[in-house]
N, C-alpha and C positions, 0 to 999 in steps of 0.2 A: 507585632510590627512596633517599631519605635516611633517616637514623635517626629523624627527627621524624615520619615518616610522610607526607611531602610529596614531590612529583615534581620532578626536576631538568630534565626535558626533555619537551615535549608537542609533537606535530606539529600543524600548522595544519589545522583542520577545513574541509572543503569545504561549501559552503552546501547542497548536495543530497545530503550524505552521512547515512546512518542512524547514530544515536549508538552503536549496537553496534559498527559498523564502525570508527568513530573510537577506541573503547575497545580494540578488538583491535589497532589500530595502535600505540596508547599501551603496551599490554601487551608487544607484541613489541619495542618500543624497550628495554624495561626487563628483558626476558628472563623474563617471568612470565606467568601466565595472567591473564585478566580477573578471574577469581574471587579470585585472590591479590592482584591489584592493589587491588581495591575494599576487601577486608579490611584491607589494610595502611593505608589512609587512613580507615578507619572508616565506610564506606559499606556499608549492608545491601544484600545481593544481592537483586534481584526476579526474578520469573519471566520478565517481558518488560522488558528493559533500555531498549528503545527507548521504550516507553510511560512507564517510571519515570523516565527521565532528565530531571530538572528542576533547580531552582535550588539545592537543598541539595547534590546530587551534584556539580553544576558548581562550586559554591564550594569544596568540599573538594578537588576535583581540580586546581583552578587556583590554590590558595593559594601565594603566593610565586613564581608563574612569569609570565613576561612573555608573555601570550597575549591575543588578541582575544576576550574572553569573550562579547562580543555574537554572535559567530558561532556559539558553543555554544548560546546561548539560542535562536537562530534555527532551528538543526537540531532542537531539541527540540520546536519549535512544531507541526511537522507531525503529530506523534503525540499533541499535546494533547487533541484531541476524544475520543481512544480512552480517556482516563482517566476520563471522565464518562458516556459512552454505552455501556453494556455491549453492546448489539446491534451496534455498529459494528466489533466485533472480528471479525465474520464476514468483513470485506473483507481480513483479514491472513492470510498463508500459514501453514499448518500441515499436518504429515502426519497419517496416520490415527490415531496415538497422541497427536495434540494437541501434538507437539514443533514448536517455532518453526522455520520454514524461509525461505529467501529464494531469489528467481530471480536471474538474472545474465546479463549480455551479455558473451560472450567478447571481442568486438571492442572494447567499452568498456575492459574490463580490460587488454587487450593494448596499448591506445593510451594509457592513463593514465601520466603521468610517475611518479606514485606511486599505485598501484591502491587503489581503495576501492569499497565497496558503496554504491549509491544508495538513498536512503530509499524511493522509489517501487517498488523491487524487492521490497519486503515485501508489497505489495498484490497480491491474487490477480487483480485485474482488469487489472493492468498487464502485458499479454501481448506487447507489440511495443515494441522500442527505437526512439524517435523519431529518434535520430541515424542509425542504421544501417538502419532499417526491416526489421529482422529479429525473428524470434519469440525471445522471452525464454525462456531455458532455466531448468530448476529442478533438474536432476540432472547429475551428473558423467558425461562421455562415456566415461570408463574403466570405472567400476564400476556406473553407472546408479543410484547412491544419491542421494538427495535432500540438499541443502545444509542441514543442520541447524545453526542458529546456536549452540545450546548446546555442540555439539562444539568449536566454535572458542573459546567463552568459557571452557570448563573445562580446555582443553589448553594447557600451557605452550609457548610459542613463543620459540626462541632468536633473538637478534638476528642477522639475515643481510641480504644484498642482495636476496633473494627475499621478496616480500610473502607473508605467511601467508594473505591473502585471495584469492590466485590459485591455491592448491593444495587439492585435494580432501583433507580430513582423514581420509577412510577409506582411499583407495588411493594418495594422493600424485601422481595424475594432474593435469596443469595444467588449470585452468578456462579458460585462454585458448584452449583448442581445443574447438570445439563439436561436432565430429564431423558426422554426417549430418544432425543436426537444425538445425545453424546454416546455414540456407538463407534467401535474401531472400523476403520476403512479396510477393504481387502488389501493384502500386502502388495499387489500389483498395482492397484489404482493409487494407493498411498505414495508409492515410489515415483510413479509417473507425475503425480500432481506436485510433489515436493520438489522434484528435479527441475520441473518446467517453472515453478514458483521462483526458485533461486536464480534461474537464468534471467527472467524478466526483471527481478529486483536488481541484479547486477547491472543489466543494461540501463536501467533507469539512473541508478546511482552513478555509473561512469559515463552516461550520456552516450553510450555506444555498445557495440558488442562485436564478437568474432563469429564468423560464419565459416564452416569447413570448406576450403577450397578457394577462399578470399583472404589474401594476406593482410589487406588493410582493415582498419576499424570501420564497421558499418555504423552509420548515424542511427541514433535510437529511434527516429521518426520512421525508419524502415522496419522496426521490430514487428508491428502488427501485420504488415504484408508478408513477412517471412514466416510467421507463425500461422497465419491464414492458409499459406501455400503448403503447410503440412510439416514444417521443419520440427524436428525433435532434438532434445539436448544431447550433445555428444559427450565423449568420455571426459573431456576437460571442461564441461559446461559450455561448450560452443553450440551454436545452432547448426543442425545438420539437415539441410534441405534436399529436396530432389535434385540430383547433379544437373538436370536439364534447366534449372532455374538459375545457375551460377552466372551465366553470361548475361542474363537479363538484369540481375541484381547489380553486377559490376556496371553495365551500361547506365543503369538508373543512378548509381553513385556519382558517375561522372557528369551526367545531366544535372543532378541536383547541386553539384559543386559549382557548375556555371550558371545555373539559373536561380539558386536559392530555394528550389522547390522542397517541400517536406514530403517524405514518403514516396511512394511509386504511384504516379498518376496514370489514370486509365486512358487519358486522351493524348498522351505525349506523342510527338510525331516519330519518336525513336522506337515505337513499339509496332509490331505486326499483329494482325488478327489472330486469335487463339481460340482454343476450345473453351467452353463455359467454365469448366473446372479450373482453368488457369486464369481466366479473366477476372474472376471474382477477388483475387488477392491484390488488385490494384484499385485505388480510389482514395477518397477522403480519410486521412490517417485516423481522426477521432472515430468515425463510423467503423472502420476496420478494427479499431481496439475494442469497441463495443461488441463486435462479432467474435473477436478472439476470446473475450471473457466468457461469452455464452457458450461457444463451441469447444474451446480448449480447456476450460476449467469447470464451469457450472455443469455442463453435459457430462464431464468426466466423472463426477461423483454419482451419477445416475445410470451410467452405461458402461459396459465392458467392450464396447465396439472399438476396433482398431482406430487410432487417432487419424490417420490419413484418410481412411475410409469414411469416418464420421465428418471430417471437414468437407470432403468433396461430395458426399451425399447430400449435405445441407446447402451446397452452393448451386445446385442445378436448379 
C-alpha cells in the first residue's frame, strides 16, 4: 500500500469469484489482513463483505490502479439481491454460531493457475461441482473444521507462492486434498443436483424465474414454494411443476401484486382446503427455503429416491 492509502497492485478478478476471495488475494499481495487493507483505504468493514461489496468500496480499492473495474462490478452483482431481501440470506452458508462459511471443491483449487473461491460456493444449495461432478466440501479434511470466511479476513497473510485460499486457517492442511469425502457422485444424482443448482442461482440473480405454463416472470419469493411442490428443471432451465399447481401459482402472483405479500401464504383467503401433500408448499418463505435446501439438495446427495416422492413423503 502507498502512503496515500491507495494500492499499487491488484490481481485480476475472476468473473465467478466471490468478492471476499478477491479481497483476500489483494491482502496477501500486500502482506496484510483484509481488515487492515480496508481500514487503510478508508472503507468500513461490514459483517458480510460479499453482500456489502459495491460501488463505493470498488472506487476506493481501484483508485489510481490500472484494472478492469467492470469485472469487479460484475462479481458484486450476484450478491446484490441479498442486500434488499432479508429472507434470501437463508441461502447463504453459516455455521451454528452464524459465522459466515464457504464450501469448496479441492479439484477446482488444485487446477487453478491462481486459486480462488467461487461465488456459488457461498450458497448452501450448491452441493455439487459442475466441472468435476463431485460433492462440494465445507470442512477441512485434516481437522474437520468448517471454512470460516472471517478467519481468513482477520488473519494477516504474508506474500508467498502458496495461496492463502488453499490452506486451512485452523490447522494448515491443504484444501486441495479432499480426503474420503472427495468422491464422484453418481451420474444421475450429479445431473439432477447441478441442473437444480443452476435454476436456483439464475432465479436469485434475476430476481425471478420462469415456470412452464406461466408466461409472466414469477417473483423469486415464490421459488421455495414451487420447489417444495416438486417442480423440476425443464429443458430450458425453467421450473416444471405439477400442472395442477399452475392455476394456484397464477392466482398467488395476482394476490401478491395487489397485497405486496412475499411467497405463497397458507392462510390467504384465495385458497381452498387441500390435501397435506399440497398444503406444505405454502407458508413463510424463509422456512420453506430451509426445507428446500434439506429436501431438494442435501437429501439428494444421500438418496436415489424420486424427487417428487421424496418431497411429499417428508411433508406428511
